[in-house]
N, C-alpha and C positions, 0 to 999 in steps of 0.2 A: 699650510694651516693658517699662516698669517693673513693670506688673501681672504680666507673664509671669514676671519674675524673682522676684517675691514668691511666686507659686504654686510655682515650682520650689524656692524656699527652704523653703516649708511642706512640700512633698513630701519633701525631703531630711531635714528635721528629724523628720518622722513615721517615715521609714525608719530613721533613726538611733535613735530612741526604741524602735522595735520590736526592733531588733537588740540594744539594750542590755538588753532584758528576757529575752533568751535566755541559757542557761547559757554562761559564758565558758570553754569547754573544747574540746579538750584543751589541756594546757600542755606545751610542749617547751623544751628547753634546747639552744642551739647556740652553741658557742664561749663558754660561760660566761654567756650572756644568755638570760633566760627570755622566752618569747613565748606569747601566747594569741591567739585569733582577734580579740578586741576590741582588744588592744594593737597588733596589726598594722594593723587598720583605722584606729585613731586615729593611729598613726605615719604611715601613708600619706596620710590626708586632712587631719589637723589640724583647725583650726576653719574655719567658713565664711569667715571673714576671711582665713585663711591661703590658702584655695583661690583667692582673687581678688586677693591683694596681690602686686604685682610684686616678684620677687627681683632683685637687681642683675644685669643681663645681663652675661655674661662669655664669654670664649673658653675652650673646653674643651681642644681640641687641633686642630691643623691648621685646617681650614675649618669646624669644628663649633662652634656657639655655643649658649649657653643663653638662652632668651627667655621662660621660663615664670614661674609664680608660686612661692610658697613651698612648695607641696605638690603642684602639678600640673606635670609636665614638658612643655616644648615646646622643640624644637631647630630651629635654623636652620642649614642646610648651604649654604654659599656657593660658587658656581662662576662662572666667567667668562661663562656663558650664562644666568645667572639662578639663583635660589635654590630650595631645597627646604625646606618646613616639615613637620616630623614632630610630629604631635599639636597640634590647634588648641584643645584643652580645651573648657571651657564657652563658649557663644556670648558671654556677658557678659565673658569674658576676652580676646576678640579685640582690643579697644582697648588692653589691657594689653600683649599681645604686640606689637601695632603700635608702641607706645611703646618697648618694649625693642629692637625691630629698629632704630628710628630712633636710639635712644641709642647703639647700636653703630656708627652711621654708615652703615647700609644702608637701602635703600628697600623699603618693604613691597610696593610695586607690582612689584618684581623677583621676587617669589615666583611660580614657574612650575609647581611641583608640590606637592600636599598629600598626605602619607602619614599613616597612623595605626597605632597598636599594636593597638587592639582597640575593638570597637563598644560602648562605653559613653559616656554623655553627658559625663562628666568628662574624656574624652580626645578625643572627635571631634564633639561637638555644634556646634562653631564652624566646621565645614567649609564649610557653605553661605555663611556671611557672608564667610569668607576668599575663597571663589571669587567672590562678588559684588564684593568690593573689588579683587581682583587679576586675575580671569579665569583663575586657575590651574587646572590639570588635577587632579582628585581621583582617586586610585588606591586600590583596595581589594582585599583578599584575598577570593576567591570565597565562602568559608564565612561571612564576616562581612557579606555583602551584605544578607541579609534583616533582621538586627537593625539595621544602619545605616539601612535604609529606614524603620524605625520611629522614628528620631530626627528629629523635625520641630519644632525650636524656632520658636515663632510661626507654626506651620503650614507652614513652608518645607520643601519636599521636599529630602531629602538627596542632594546631587549625587554621582554615581558615573560618571566619564568613562571609566575603564578598569578591567577586572577582571583580577587576576593570580592566580597559583597558586603553590604551594610550589616554591621554587627559582628563581622568576622574578627578573629583575633590573630595576632602574630606573636609568637613566643620564642625567646632565645635566652638560654642561661638563667632562667628564673624570672625574667622580665617579660611581662605581657602587655602589648599595646592593643587597644580596641579601635577598630575602624568605624567611623560614623559617617554615613553619606550626608553631606550638607551641600547639596547641589545649588547652583545658581551662577556663581562665578565661572565654573565649568560644570558639566553634567555629572562629573565624578568627583567633585571637590570633596576632599576627605579630611575631617577633623579627627585627630588621633588623641586618645586619652590613655593614661597609665598612672600607676602609683609610684611614688618615690619616697625615700626615707631622708629625713633631716633631723639630726639631734635625737635619733631614736623614735621619731614620730612619723607616721605615714601622711603623705600629702597627695591630693589629686592634682595631676598635671594635665593641662589641655593645650595641645598644639593646634591652634585655630587655623582653619583654612579661610582665606579671604571671602567675605560676603559682599564684595563690591559689585554692584550692577554695572555692566559695561556695554549694554546693548539695549535696543528697543524692548520694552517689557511686554512680551507676549503673555497671554493668559497662562501658558505652560510655565514660563519663567516666574511669573507672579506666584503660582502655586509652589514652585520649587523654593523660592526665597521665603515664603510664609512658613513652609514646613521647616526649613533650615534654621530660621530664627527661633522657632519654638524648640527645636531639638537642642540647639546650643545653649539656650537659657536654662534648660532642664539639667544640664551636666553638672555634677559636683565639681567644684573648681577651687583650688587654693593657689595654683601657680599658672597664670595665663601666659602663653607663648604664642608666636605667630609666624607666618611665612615671610613677613617683613619685620625687622627689629622694631621699627617705629610703632608697630601695632601694639607692642607691650612695653614701650618706653625703655628699651634696652640700654640706651646710652646713659640715661639718668640713673637707672638701677645699677648698672655696672660701676658708675662713679661712686656709688654708695657702699660698695663692697669694702668691708674692713675685717681683718683677721679677728675672729672671736666675736664679731658683731652680728646683729640680726641679719637674716637673709632677705635682701630687698626684693628678691624674685617671688617670695611668698607674699601674695598681694590679692587676697580674696576679694577685697573691696572693689578692685578694678577688673575683676574677671570678665565683666560684661561691658566695659567701657567701649571697646572697639565694636562690639555688637550693637551698642546704643548708637554709635556714630553711623555705622553702615545701615542700620534699620531706618534711622532718621533720614538719611540720604535716599534710601530706597523709597520710603513713603512720599517724600517730597518730589522725587523724580516721577513716580507713578501718578501723583496728583497733577503735576504739570503736564504729563503726557495725556491724561484723560481730559484735561481742560482743553488742550490743543485739538484733540479729536472732536470735542463738542463744537468747537469754533469752526471747524472745516466741514461740518455736516450741513 
């Protein structure tokens, strides 16, 4: 197993080095902050150690808890009939998630359903091991099934027990999550929404899927992103979350947690901050690409 992790680490380092050699443009400014493709990637991923280091597990709101690492989100949704895990991250992080679940006083074996935001290894590579340890049902958006099947840590087949489509729901123990197809980052990128209670009041929670463009923007991709930005902006939202903690400023909000104090994760004013950043970068990238195409004609 250790040799597999070493190989994965080498591949990740090679990919990062290759990315670093590419021009770091375009640059966009959103709410006074400057962003570039490289700065966004660095913000999301951090160091290799950040990706595997446990962040203090904590309650976010209602029955939603954070059980991920410093830079890779994993959420536990607790119900009377068992629990839901959203994003298993890397396979090597499964013991970290397992410890976080235990630190919160819950049983890892009570996980009945595994969901994911999108078919990249840093978000769903651990699905097979979680299923192996818990027997949980793995549910995936139809459009992400092919890339998920290519994620095979240690040669393990990626389990997919149920295929869902845009607008489908997943319900367990009185909690219902709605799957919204927000394609672009991957073809099956899934933004999940649900209701949560805090202080006797209902709140709309959005688990955002990344809307970061990472390839040449073909007409099909442009259509996907345009649709996804529209879909996300129309979602009722009080609590924005994301597949990377930096996308919803987890570190700052966690530092603000106080017994009996206001819940910093209730942040309707910033529900579309990450969407604003990603759309600005998308528009700038598309304009730069179109200008380059005109120049070469």
